[in-house]
C-alpha positions as CSV (number, residue, x, y, z in Angstrom):
1,X,154.6,38.7,203.6
2,X,156.8,41.3,201.5
3,X,155.4,44.6,200.4
4,X,155.6,43.8,196.7
5,X,153.5,40.6,197.4
6,X,150.9,42.8,199.2
7,X,150.9,45.2,196.1
8,X,150.5,42.5,193.6
9,X,147.7,41.1,195.6
10,X,145.6,44.1,196.4
11,X,146.3,46.1,193.0
12,X,143.5,46.8,190.5
13,X,142.9,44.0,187.9
14,X,144.8,44.4,184.7
15,X,142.7,45.2,181.6
16,X,144.7,43.6,178.7
17,X,141.8,44.1,176.1
18,X,143.3,47.7,175.4
19,X,146.7,46.0,174.6
20,X,145.4,43.5,172.0
21,X,146.7,43.5,168.5
22,X,144.3,44.6,165.8
23,X,143.8,41.0,164.5
24,X,142.2,40.2,167.6
25,X,139.0,42.0,166.6
26,X,138.6,39.4,164.0
27,X,138.7,36.6,166.8
28,X,135.1,35.9,167.1
29,X,133.3,32.8,168.6
30,X,132.1,30.1,166.4
31,X,128.2,29.9,166.4
32,X,128.3,26.2,166.3
33,X,130.8,26.0,169.5
34,X,128.2,28.5,171.1
35,X,125.5,26.2,170.7
36,X,127.3,23.4,172.2
37,X,126.2,24.2,175.9
38,X,122.5,24.1,174.9
39,X,122.8,21.5,172.1
40,X,124.5,19.0,174.6
41,X,121.7,19.0,177.1
42,X,120.2,15.3,177.1
43,X,116.5,16.6,176.5
44,X,117.8,18.5,173.5
45,X,117.5,16.7,170.2
46,X,120.9,18.2,168.7
47,X,120.8,18.5,164.7
48,X,123.6,21.2,165.1
49,X,126.9,19.6,165.7
50,X,129.0,17.4,163.0
51,X,130.6,15.1,165.7
52,X,131.2,11.7,164.2
53,X,129.2,8.8,165.6
54,X,131.8,6.5,167.4
55,X,129.3,3.8,168.3
56,X,130.4,1.9,165.3
57,X,134.3,2.2,166.4
58,X,134.9,-0.9,168.6
59,X,136.4,0.4,171.9
60,X,138.0,-2.9,172.8
61,X,139.9,-3.1,169.7
62,X,141.1,0.7,170.1
63,X,142.2,-0.4,173.6
64,X,144.2,-3.1,172.2
65,X,145.8,-0.8,169.8
66,X,146.9,1.6,172.5
67,X,147.9,-1.0,175.0
68,X,150.1,-3.0,172.4
69,X,151.6,0.4,171.2
70,X,152.9,1.5,174.8
71,X,154.1,-2.0,175.6
72,X,156.2,-2.5,172.5
73,X,156.9,1.3,171.6
74,X,156.1,3.6,174.5
75,X,159.3,5.2,174.7
76,X,158.9,6.6,171.1
77,X,155.1,7.3,171.2
78,X,155.5,9.4,174.2
79,X,158.7,11.3,173.0
80,X,158.7,14.5,170.9
81,X,158.9,13.7,167.0
82,X,159.5,15.2,163.8
83,X,158.0,18.4,163.0
84,X,156.8,16.9,159.5
85,X,155.4,14.1,161.2
86,X,156.1,10.2,161.5
87,X,157.6,8.6,158.3
88,X,155.5,5.5,158.8
89,X,152.3,7.4,159.0
90,X,153.1,9.7,155.9
91,X,153.7,6.5,154.0
92,X,150.1,5.2,155.2
93,X,148.6,8.5,154.3
94,X,149.9,8.1,150.7
95,X,147.9,4.6,150.6
96,X,144.9,6.2,152.1
97,X,144.8,8.9,149.4
98,X,145.4,6.4,146.7
99,X,142.0,5.3,147.4
100,X,140.7,8.7,145.7
101,X,143.3,8.4,142.8
102,X,146.2,10.3,144.3
103,X,149.6,9.4,143.8
104,X,151.9,11.0,146.3
105,X,155.2,11.1,147.8
106,X,155.4,10.7,151.8
107,X,158.1,13.5,151.5
108,X,155.2,15.9,150.2
109,X,152.9,15.0,153.2
110,X,153.0,17.3,156.5
111,X,151.1,16.0,159.5
112,X,149.0,18.3,161.2
113,X,146.9,18.6,164.5
114,X,143.8,18.1,162.6
115,X,143.2,19.7,159.1
116,X,142.1,22.8,160.8
117,X,145.7,23.5,161.9
118,X,147.0,23.0,158.3
119,X,144.4,25.4,157.0
120,X,145.4,27.9,159.8
121,X,149.2,27.4,158.7
122,X,148.4,28.0,154.9
123,X,146.3,31.1,155.8
124,X,149.5,32.2,157.9
125,X,151.8,31.5,155.0
126,X,149.8,33.1,152.1
127,X,147.2,35.7,153.5
128,X,148.3,39.5,153.8
129,X,145.6,41.5,155.3
130,X,143.0,42.7,152.6
131,X,143.9,39.7,150.1
132,X,141.0,37.8,148.6
133,X,140.0,34.1,149.5
134,X,137.3,32.6,147.3
135,X,135.1,30.3,149.0
136,X,131.9,28.4,148.1
137,X,128.6,29.9,149.2
138,X,127.8,28.7,151.7
139,X,131.2,27.3,153.2
140,X,132.7,25.6,156.2
141,X,132.5,28.0,159.2
142,X,136.1,26.7,160.6
143,X,137.5,28.0,157.3
144,X,135.7,31.4,157.4
145,X,136.8,32.0,160.9
146,X,140.6,31.3,160.1
147,X,140.4,33.7,157.0
148,X,138.8,36.2,159.2
149,X,141.7,36.1,161.7
150,X,144.3,36.7,159.2
151,X,142.3,39.6,157.9
152,X,141.5,38.2,154.4
153,X,138.4,39.6,152.5
154,X,136.1,36.5,151.7
155,X,134.2,36.4,148.5
156,X,131.6,33.8,148.1
157,X,130.9,31.8,144.8
158,X,127.6,30.6,143.9
159,X,126.6,26.9,144.4
160,X,124.0,24.8,143.1
161,X,123.0,21.1,143.8
162,X,126.2,20.0,141.9
163,X,128.5,22.3,144.1
164,X,130.6,25.2,143.1
165,X,129.3,26.6,139.7
166,X,132.2,27.4,137.2
167,X,130.6,30.2,135.5
168,X,130.1,31.9,138.8
169,X,133.7,31.4,139.7
170,X,134.8,33.1,136.4
171,X,132.5,36.0,137.1
172,X,133.9,36.3,140.8
173,X,137.5,36.3,139.5
174,X,136.7,39.1,137.1
175,X,134.9,41.0,139.5
176,X,137.5,40.9,142.2
177,X,140.2,42.0,140.0
178,X,138.3,44.7,138.4
179,X,138.5,46.4,142.1
180,X,142.4,45.8,142.0
181,X,142.5,43.2,144.8
182,X,144.7,40.4,144.8
183,X,143.1,36.7,145.2
184,X,145.4,34.3,147.0
185,X,143.4,30.9,146.6
186,X,140.2,29.0,146.2
187,X,139.2,27.2,149.0
188,X,136.4,24.3,148.4
189,X,135.2,21.0,150.2
190,X,134.3,18.9,146.9
191,X,132.9,15.8,148.7
192,X,129.7,16.0,150.5
193,X,130.2,19.6,151.4
194,X,129.9,21.1,154.8
195,X,127.4,22.6,155.1
196,X,125.4,21.7,152.1
197,X,126.4,17.8,151.5
198,X,126.7,18.3,147.9
199,X,129.1,16.7,145.7
200,X,131.0,18.1,143.0
201,X,130.9,16.1,139.8
202,X,134.1,15.1,137.9
203,X,133.6,17.3,135.1
204,X,133.3,20.4,137.3
205,X,136.4,19.4,139.1
206,X,138.3,19.5,135.9
207,X,136.6,22.7,134.8
208,X,137.5,24.6,137.9
209,X,141.0,23.4,138.1
210,X,141.4,24.6,134.3
211,X,140.1,28.2,135.4
212,X,142.2,28.4,138.4
213,X,145.5,27.3,136.4
214,X,144.6,29.9,133.7
215,X,143.9,32.6,136.3
216,X,147.1,31.6,138.4
217,X,144.9,31.1,141.6
218,X,145.8,27.7,143.4
219,X,143.2,25.5,145.1
220,X,142.9,24.3,148.6
221,X,140.9,21.2,148.6
222,X,139.7,20.3,151.8
223,X,138.4,16.6,152.1
224,X,137.4,15.0,155.3
225,X,134.4,13.4,153.9
226,X,135.7,11.6,150.6
227,X,135.6,8.1,151.8
228,X,132.0,8.5,153.3
229,X,130.1,8.0,150.3
230,X,127.1,5.9,150.8
231,X,125.9,4.5,147.6
232,X,129.0,4.9,145.2
233,X,132.7,6.4,145.7
234,X,133.1,10.1,145.1
235,X,134.8,11.2,141.9
236,X,138.8,11.3,142.3
237,X,140.4,13.9,144.5
238,X,141.0,17.4,142.6
239,X,144.7,16.7,143.7
240,X,144.7,13.6,141.6
241,X,144.4,15.5,138.5
242,X,146.7,18.5,139.3
243,X,149.6,18.0,141.7
244,X,151.2,21.3,141.2
245,X,148.0,23.8,141.6
246,X,146.3,22.0,144.6
247,X,146.8,21.8,148.4
248,X,145.3,18.7,149.6
249,X,143.8,18.7,153.2
250,X,143.1,15.4,154.9
251,X,141.8,14.1,158.1
252,X,141.4,11.0,160.3
253,X,138.8,12.9,162.3
254,X,135.7,11.5,160.4
255,X,137.3,8.0,159.3
256,X,138.8,7.0,162.8
257,X,138.0,9.3,165.7
258,X,138.3,13.3,166.1
259,X,139.7,13.0,169.7
260,X,143.2,11.9,168.1
261,X,143.5,15.1,166.3
262,X,145.6,13.8,163.4
263,X,145.2,15.4,159.7
264,X,147.6,16.2,157.2
265,X,148.4,18.5,154.2
266,X,149.7,17.2,150.8
267,X,151.7,20.0,149.2
268,X,154.0,20.8,146.3
269,X,157.6,20.7,147.3
270,X,157.9,24.7,147.1
271,X,155.6,24.8,150.0
272,X,156.7,22.1,152.2
273,X,159.7,23.5,154.1
274,X,157.7,26.7,155.0
275,X,154.7,24.6,156.1
276,X,157.0,22.6,158.4
277,X,158.7,25.6,159.8
278,X,155.3,27.3,160.4
279,X,153.9,24.2,162.2
280,X,157.1,23.9,164.3
281,X,156.5,27.4,165.6
282,X,153.1,26.8,166.4
283,X,153.2,23.3,168.1
284,X,157.0,22.1,167.7
285,X,155.7,18.7,166.7
286,X,152.4,16.8,166.2
287,X,151.6,14.4,168.9
288,X,153.6,11.2,168.4
289,X,151.4,9.2,170.6
290,X,148.3,9.7,168.5
291,X,150.3,9.5,165.3
292,X,151.5,6.2,166.1
293,X,148.1,5.1,167.6
294,X,146.6,5.7,164.1
295,X,149.6,4.0,162.2
296,X,149.2,1.0,164.5
297,X,145.4,0.8,163.7
298,X,146.0,1.3,159.9
299,X,148.7,-1.4,159.9
300,X,147.0,-3.9,162.1
301,X,143.2,-3.5,161.6
302,X,140.5,-3.9,158.9
303,X,140.2,-0.1,158.5
304,X,138.4,-0.2,155.2
305,X,135.8,-2.5,156.8
306,X,135.6,0.2,159.6
307,X,135.0,2.9,157.3
308,X,132.3,0.9,155.4
309,X,130.5,0.4,158.8
310,X,130.6,4.2,159.3
311,X,129.0,4.6,155.9
312,X,126.2,2.2,156.7
313,X,125.6,4.0,159.9
314,X,125.4,7.4,158.5
315,X,123.3,6.3,155.4
316,X,120.4,4.9,157.8
317,X,120.5,8.2,159.6
318,X,120.6,10.4,156.4
319,X,117.6,8.4,155.2
320,X,115.7,8.9,158.7
321,X,116.3,12.8,158.2
322,X,115.3,12.9,154.6
323,X,112.2,10.8,155.2
324,X,111.2,13.0,158.3
325,X,111.8,16.1,156.1
326,X,109.4,15.0,153.4
327,X,106.8,14.3,156.1
328,X,107.0,17.1,158.5
329,X,108.4,20.2,156.9
330,X,106.5,22.6,154.7
331,X,106.2,22.3,151.2
332,X,107.8,25.7,150.6
333,X,111.0,24.3,152.1
334,X,113.7,22.9,149.7
335,X,116.7,20.7,151.0
336,X,119.7,18.9,149.5
337,X,119.9,15.2,149.3
338,X,123.4,14.1,150.1
339,X,125.1,11.2,149.0
340,X,127.5,11.0,151.8
341,X,128.9,12.8,154.7
342,X,127.3,14.3,157.6
343,X,124.9,17.2,156.4
344,X,121.7,18.3,154.8
345,X,121.1,21.8,154.0
346,X,117.6,23.4,154.3
347,X,116.2,26.7,152.5
348,X,113.1,28.1,153.8
349,X,111.0,31.1,152.7
350,X,113.1,34.4,152.7
351,X,111.0,35.8,155.4
352,X,111.9,33.2,157.9
353,X,115.1,34.2,159.9
354,X,116.4,30.7,161.1
355,X,118.8,32.5,163.8
356,X,116.0,34.4,165.2
357,X,113.9,31.1,165.2
358,X,116.4,29.3,167.4
359,X,115.2,30.1,170.8
360,X,111.7,28.6,169.7
361,X,113.4,25.7,168.4
362,X,115.0,25.2,171.7
363,X,112.0,25.4,173.7
364,X,110.6,22.6,171.5
365,X,113.9,20.8,172.4
366,X,115.8,20.7,168.9
367,X,118.8,22.4,167.9
368,X,120.3,23.3,164.5
369,X,122.8,25.6,163.1
370,X,121.6,28.9,161.4
371,X,122.5,29.4,158.0
372,X,124.1,32.8,158.3
373,X,127.0,30.8,160.4
374,X,128.3,29.7,157.0
375,X,128.5,33.1,155.1
376,X,130.9,35.9,155.7
377,X,128.7,38.6,154.4
378,X,125.7,38.2,156.2
379,X,123.5,36.0,153.8
380,X,121.9,32.7,154.6
381,X,119.4,34.1,157.3
382,X,116.7,31.9,155.7
383,X,118.7,28.4,155.8
384,X,119.8,25.9,158.2
385,X,122.2,23.0,158.5
386,X,120.8,19.8,159.9
387,X,123.4,17.3,160.8
388,X,122.3,13.6,161.1
389,X,125.6,12.0,162.0
390,X,125.2,11.8,165.8
391,X,121.7,11.2,166.9
392,X,119.7,7.8,166.5
393,X,117.4,7.4,163.7
394,X,114.5,7.7,166.2
395,X,115.8,10.9,167.7
396,X,116.3,12.4,164.3
397,X,112.8,11.9,163.6
398,X,111.5,13.4,166.8
399,X,113.8,16.4,166.2
400,X,112.6,17.0,162.6
401,X,109.3,16.6,163.6
402,X,109.5,19.4,166.5
403,X,111.5,21.6,164.2
404,X,109.1,21.3,161.3
405,X,106.3,22.4,163.8
406,X,108.2,25.5,164.9
407,X,108.7,26.4,161.3
408,X,104.9,26.1,160.3
409,X,103.8,28.1,163.4
410,X,106.2,30.9,162.5
411,X,105.2,30.6,158.8
412,X,101.6,30.9,160.0
413,X,102.4,33.6,162.4
414,X,103.8,35.7,159.4
415,X,101.0,34.8,157.0
416,X,103.1,32.9,154.8
417,X,101.2,30.5,152.8
418,X,101.3,26.8,153.9
419,X,100.8,23.9,151.5
């Protein structure tokens, strides 16, 4: 063995942390991801993660789709592809978006590795350190983490049971601009929002778009849940009303399978080339294999019926959660009643810290996500997100009952009046 090999083997370990770029300080772990190790234990009822329930997806059918793809078009499916995404799938995505009123050209679609990558690319292109991004209060934890990593200043805008409040948006814009800061865009999830489950009505969508056009602020519309309405379709997408000032993000993670990691961005022509270049520098190209798997599925399978079966499955679970909350939670608690999607948002008395309460919930064998995870400014300590998408209705009832007991015990300990 050479001397140089000995030196490398016996030298002191390198501490690379002192060489990190300044932005690395903003790369913090997701509270939801941190819960997975605990929440995935079989004895724990996990009301935490938003994992789609794939029990309604026929695995034999998916196996046949993939087998046929490899046998008939394996040389393309297993090869590099276009940085913008496969042309056939981009055409099919336009057909999917048409269900929500969007008329789109396939050339304006950029396929990404999940819509999370699209959000990252948009942030990379637009955000300078210190720029302001307006978001709902509360907002999707994955978006907050992305904006933080690009050193944006996140400003929350008030929501109510009908979603983002237009007058609060006006006030937030005025307040930010009074400080001389630059607002880059408004990010929102209008359909069955993560984490609250609320759906933005059509008239508010129009008003918010009008405000943003007048203030020269573009809108990033994140829409993974739009086709998962239980009792009636969601309103038309915001992008259907404004094709120039809205960047639309879509995903097959909730309507087919998240493991395929296929999402997309529908963008104005002025952004497309820069978005493709940014994507190519990050991943070279999205997976041809997963794109063509989804393309074959959309071409040959009754995918609308499959979405309907997902909706029915989630509706039963939503009902089980709402019934159990009514039965087992204290009257002081208030919660949303979603018409689709995956989530219920619960507000407790202000003195209850849901993050501090989590260890007691785990002892009671139930997990949730504390509300503070969905705020950039430390608020939400009295709130929690409960997910009904993955457990069975029986497990949901079991978990909500256990969690209700933990909350009532904490309220009694603190002397909070119980009704």
